[in-house]
N, C-alpha and C positions, 0 to 999 in steps of 0.2 A: 503494499499501497503507500503511496508514496506523499509526502508533506503537503500537495495541492489537493489530494483525495482529502483526506483531515478534514482541512482547514475551510473545500468547499464543502463537505459533509455538515459540520458543525453551523457553517453559514446559512447552509438551505434547511437546518432545521428549525434556525433566528426566524428566517424569512416565511416557512409555512407558520409555525407554531405561535408567532407575536406579532410581524409586522404585516401578514395580513389577515391577523385577526383583530385588529386594532385602528378602528377608523381614519382614518386622516395623518397617520402617526409617519410622518418623515424619518428613512432611515440611511445610514451614507455606512459603505461597510471601507474594509481594507480600501488605501491610495486612491477613495476620491477627494476632491480639490476642495479646499476651503473653502472654496467662493459658492461651493454647490450648497452649504449651511443655509438653511431656512433662514426669512430674516425675521419671523415671528413662529410663535406655535411651539410645539412640544415636536423634538427629535431626539435620535438617537444615534453618535456613533457608535457602530460595532466592529470592533478587532479580533481578530485569533492570534493568539501567541504559540509559536511552538516552541517546545523544550527541548531540555537532553533527551537522547534516546539511550533505554538501555540494554541491554540483555537480561530479560527475564528468567527465562531458562534456560537452561544445558540441557542438551540432546542434540541426537542428529542431522546431521543438516537436513532441512525441509520439515525437520519437527522444532527448531527453535524457537520462543517469543521474542521481540522484539519491544518493549512500553517505550511511547512517546510521553512525557507528560507535556501539560502544558494547560493553558489559560486560556478564557474569551470574557472580553471585557464588553459590558453594555455598559456605554457614557450617557446620562438620562441627564438632556436640558431641555428645563420649565423655564419661561419666561419670569421673570424675577416680579415678586408679588403676588402670583395669583396663588400661593398656598402648595402647598405641597403632596395636598390628599391625592391627584389624579397622579404624581409622580410613583408613590408607593405603590397605589394599582396597580400602574406598572411594572414598578418590580415585584409587585407578587407575581403578574402574567410571566414573567420573565423563569420566575424563580419555578414553579409550575410545571411549564414547557423541559424542564434540565435536570431539578431534584431526583437523585437516584436512576436517571434514566438508561437503560442500555442499551443502545446498538450494536446490531447484527450483521452489518455488511457497509462500510468496515467495522469492527470492532472497535469502541468508541463507549467509556464510560464516565458519566459524568455524577462528581459529588454536588456536596449542597453547596448553593450559592450563600455568596454573602453582599450585603450591602453599606456604603460605606455611607458616613452622617454628609448631609446637605452640606455644601458653603458656591461661591457665588464663584462665576466666572466669565466677569465682564456683567453683559445682560441677560446674566442666564443665573437661575439653581443647577447647581450638578449635584448627580448622585452617581457613584457606580454602582453594576452589579459584577460581581467576579464569578466565574464559572470553571470552577476546576476539572480538566477531562485527562484521561489516560486513553490510549489509542494501541493498542494491539496489532502488530503484525508478524506471520507467521514466517520464514524462514529458512 
């Protein structure tokens, strides 16, 4: 399984389970230009960070498992001054879409996401949902 397959599968799950389900949600994925940031309304920057790959099992060639650990980040941006209820509801939607989920093709297991405290970021109120995962490859 390639790094691209892992990242695209995680982005696809976010799109299917969150972005397509929340009406009017603007999402910027990895490598979007900052000029794509909406001027108004709630939006999310979703990124996947792949970490170190280790050999998880020792066996004959073809039966070995290699595990890549990583984290996906959903940075939630809400216009300043509108409260955080909608943002926390969106965080709950993201948590429900990933917490304890195991995908079989490719093999990816998601641990429990966490949510940061809110902070100001220019004209936005920002929270980050951190989604840890492990992806297994067999070779």
